[in-house]
C-alpha positions in Angstrom: 0.0 0.0 0.0 2.9 2.3 0.9 4.6 1.5 -2.4 1.4 2.3 -4.3 1.1 5.7 -2.5 4.8 6.5 -3.3 4.2 5.5 -7.0 1.1 7.7 -7.2 2.9 10.6 -5.5 5.9 10.3 -7.9 3.5 10.3 -10.9 1.8 13.4 -9.6 5.2 15.2 -9.2 6.2 14.1 -12.7 2.9 15.3 -14.1 3.2 18.6 -12.3 6.8 19.0 -13.5 5.7 18.4 -17.1 2.9 20.9 -16.8 5.3 23.5 -15.4 8.0 22.8 -18.0 5.5 23.0 -20.9 4.0 26.2 -19.5 7.4 27.7 -19.1 8.4 26.9 -22.7 5.1 28.3 -24.0 5.5 31.5 -22.0 9.1 31.7 -23.3 8.1 31.4 -26.9 5.2 33.9 -26.5 7.5 36.3 -24.7 10.1 36.1 -27.4 7.5 36.8 -30.1 6.0 39.7 -28.1 9.6 41.1 -27.6 10.3 40.8 -31.3 7.1 42.4 -32.3 7.4 45.1 -29.7 11.0 46.0 -30.8 10.0 46.2 -34.5 7.0 48.5 -33.6 9.2 50.8 -31.4 11.9 51.0 -34.1 9.6 51.3 -37.1 6.7 53.4 -35.8 8.6 56.7 -36.3 9.0 56.0 -40.0 5.3 55.3 -40.7 3.6 58.3 -42.2 1.6 59.1 -45.3 4.7 60.1 -47.3 6.4 56.8 -46.4 3.6 54.8 -47.9 2.9 57.1 -50.9 6.3 58.4 -52.1 9.2 56.9 -54.0 12.6 56.5 -52.4 14.7 59.6 -52.3 18.3 59.8 -53.5 21.1 59.3 -51.0 21.6 62.4 -48.8 18.0 63.6 -49.3 15.9 62.8 -46.2 12.4 61.4 -46.4 11.0 59.4 -49.2 9.0 56.2 -49.0 8.5 52.7 -50.2 5.4 53.1 -52.3 7.0 51.4 -55.3 8.0 48.4 -53.1 4.5 48.0 -51.8 3.1 48.0 -55.3 5.8 45.7 -56.5 5.1 43.2 -53.6 1.4 43.1 -54.6 2.3 42.5 -58.2 4.9 39.8 -57.6 2.8 37.9 -54.9 -0.3 38.3 -57.1 1.4 36.7 -60.1 2.9 34.0 -57.9 -0.7 33.2 -56.6 -2.0 33.0 -60.1 0.7 30.5 -61.0 0.6 28.3 -57.8 -3.1 28.1 -57.0 -4.3 26.2 -60.1 -1.3 23.8 -60.0 -1.5 23.3 -56.2 -5.2 22.9 -55.9 -5.6 20.5 -58.9 -2.6 18.5 -57.7 -4.0 18.2 -54.2 -7.4 17.3 -55.7 -5.8 14.5 -57.7 -3.9 13.1 -54.7 -7.0 13.2 -52.5 -9.5 11.7 -54.9 -7.6 9.7 -57.5 -4.0 9.5 -56.0 -3.2 5.8 -55.5 0.0 3.8 -56.0 3.6 4.7 -56.6 3.0 7.8 -58.8 0.9 9.5 -56.1 3.3 8.7 -53.3 6.2 10.1 -55.4 4.3 13.4 -55.9 3.7 13.6 -52.1 7.3 12.8 -51.4 8.5 15.4 -53.9 6.2 18.0 -52.4 7.6 17.3 -49.0 11.2 17.6 -50.3 10.3 20.9 -52.1 9.0 22.4 -48.9 12.4 21.9 -47.3 14.5 23.4 -50.1 16.1 26.7 -49.0 14.5 29.8 -50.6 17.9 31.0 -51.9 18.2 27.7 -53.9 14.8 28.3 -55.4 15.9 31.8 -56.3 19.1 30.5 -58.0 16.9 28.0 -59.9 14.7 30.8 -61.2 17.8 32.8 -62.1 19.2 29.9 -64.1 16.1 29.3 -66.2 14.4 32.7 -66.5 17.1 35.4 -65.9 20.4 34.1 -67.2 19.1 32.9 -70.6 17.5 36.2 -71.4 20.1 38.4 -69.6 17.3 40.3 -67.9 16.0 40.5 -64.4 12.2 40.7 -64.1 9.3 40.5 -61.7 8.0 37.5 -63.6 11.1 35.5 -62.6 10.5 36.5 -58.9 6.9 35.5 -59.2 8.0 32.1 -60.5 10.3 31.6 -57.6 7.6 32.6 -55.1 5.1 30.2 -56.8 7.5 27.3 -56.4 7.8 28.2 -52.7 4.0 28.3 -52.3 3.3 25.0 -54.1 4.1 22.5 -51.3 1.8 24.2 -48.8 -0.9 24.6 -51.5 -0.7 20.9 -52.4 -0.8 19.7 -48.8 -3.7 21.9 -47.7 -5.7 21.2 -50.8 -5.3 17.5 -50.4 -6.3 17.6 -46.7 -9.2 19.9 -47.5 -10.7 17.6 -50.0 -10.1 14.5 -47.8 -11.8 16.3 -45.0 -15.1 16.7 -47.0 -17.6 14.0 -45.7 -17.9 11.1 -48.1 -21.7 11.5 -48.0 -21.4 14.8 -49.9 -19.6 13.2 -52.8 -22.0 10.2 -52.7 -25.0 12.6 -52.8 -23.6 14.3 -55.9 -23.3 10.9 -57.6 -26.8 10.0 -56.5 -28.1 13.2 -58.2 -26.6 12.0 -61.5 -23.5 14.1 -61.6 -20.5 12.3 -63.1 -17.6 11.6 -60.8 -15.4 14.4 -62.0 -18.3 16.8 -62.1 -19.3 16.0 -58.5 -15.7 16.5 -57.4 -15.4 19.9 -59.2 -18.9 21.3 -58.4 -19.7 19.8 -55.0 -16.6 18.5 -53.2 -14.2 21.3 -54.2 -16.6 24.2 -53.1 -17.1 22.4 -49.8 -13.3 22.3 -49.3 -12.9 26.0 -50.2 -12.4 27.4 -46.7 -9.4 25.2 -45.9 -8.0 25.8 -49.3 -8.3 29.5 -48.8 -6.6 29.1 -45.4 -3.7 27.3 -47.1 -3.5 30.1 -49.8 -3.3 32.8 -47.1 -0.6 31.0 -45.2 1.4 30.4 -48.4 1.1 34.1 -49.3 2.3 34.9 -45.8 5.2 32.5 -46.3 6.6 34.3 -49.3 5.7 37.9 -48.5 8.8 38.4 -46.4 11.2 36.4 -48.5 14.2 38.2 -49.7 16.8 35.7 -51.0 14.9 34.8 -54.2 14.5 38.4 -55.1 18.2 39.0 -55.1 18.5 36.7 -58.2 15.2 37.7 -59.9 13.5 41.0 -59.3 16.8 42.9 -58.6 14.9 46.0 -57.4 14.3 49.5 -58.7 14.2 53.0 -57.4 11.3 54.0 -59.7 7.7 53.2 -60.4 7.5 50.0 -62.3 4.4 48.0 -63.0 5.6 46.0 -66.0 6.3 42.5 -64.7 8.9 41.9 -67.5 11.2 44.5 -66.0 13.2 44.7 -62.7 10.8 45.8 -59.9 11.1 47.0 -56.4 9.8 44.7 -53.7 9.4 45.7 -50.1 11.4 42.9 -48.6 14.3 43.6 -51.0 14.1 47.3 -50.2 14.3 46.5 -46.5 17.4 44.4 -47.1 19.1 47.2 -49.2 18.3 49.8 -46.6 19.4 47.7 -43.6 22.9 47.0 -45.0 23.4 50.7 -46.0 25.5 53.1 -43.9 22.7 55.7 -43.7 20.7 56.3 -40.6 17.6 57.5 -42.5 17.6 54.3 -44.5 18.0 52.2 -41.4 14.9 54.0 -40.0 13.0 53.3 -43.2 14.1 49.7 -43.1 12.4 49.3 -39.7 9.3 51.0 -41.0 9.2 48.5 -44.0 9.7 45.6 -41.6 6.7 46.8 -39.5 4.6 47.0 -42.7 5.6 43.4 -43.6 4.8 42.2 -40.1 1.4 43.9 -40.2 0.7 42.3 -43.6 1.6 38.8 -42.4 -0.5 39.4 -39.2 -3.5 40.3 -41.4 -3.0 37.2 -43.6 -2.8 34.9 -40.5 -5.9 36.4 -39.0 -7.7 35.9 -42.3 -6.5 32.2 -42.4 -7.8 31.7 -38.8 -11.2 33.2 -39.8 -11.4 31.0 -42.9 -10.5 27.9 -40.9 -13.1 28.8 -38.2 -15.7 29.1 -41.0 -14.9 25.6 -42.2 -15.1 24.2 -38.6 -18.5 25.7 -38.1 -19.7 24.4 -41.5 -18.8 20.8 -40.8 
């Protein structure tokens, strides 16, 4: 009886220690995140003003200026990457979830997992090799291609899981109404899986919004307004990198301001992903 009491007491102590340890680790992670966000806000808030968002960069030695061209360039590059990655990622995930059986499907899943672990700078170098070097010309299109490759693994995984998560009865109901198998999948199953697919899309956009390494090999950057995707283009993350490594205090301040804008954009995208995921949970 005494041995049993000792065993129960040791288990309670071990359980309490585990709870305390996990709580400490959670608090540490949350604290580091809050510290990081707070530091960026403190450093970057002074740079945020209407001119910073609406004006072009000023020449060296002229104070002021902004990152308006970088904001527009980021929207263009990420938008093009989304147009490239969404059809490929969703249709691939749909195939794996509904028809993917055997060695070919497992190979696609394996390659998607491997691609998700490839460093972004290697993806940028790949885009440079096939889209920049042969034409001897940097462009936003090559940057969008690199971003699309980075977005694909997450789009494929979330699309497959989204379609798998749709109840089988929905697909069977579509078949019972006379729809062909493919038609039922496209017109019934895929719309039912849309909230989780949108969640994956928002997360993949957040994944690439702050990437800088691929842009060094592709977009190259610009100090001027540029909306033609076949030309070099300013992107906010690349501007932050350029300003941060410069020796000018005013550019350092603007780099912190750009970093704050990027963090706010990623925060909005993650909130949108949570809302989309919550909508799917309520639906099913």
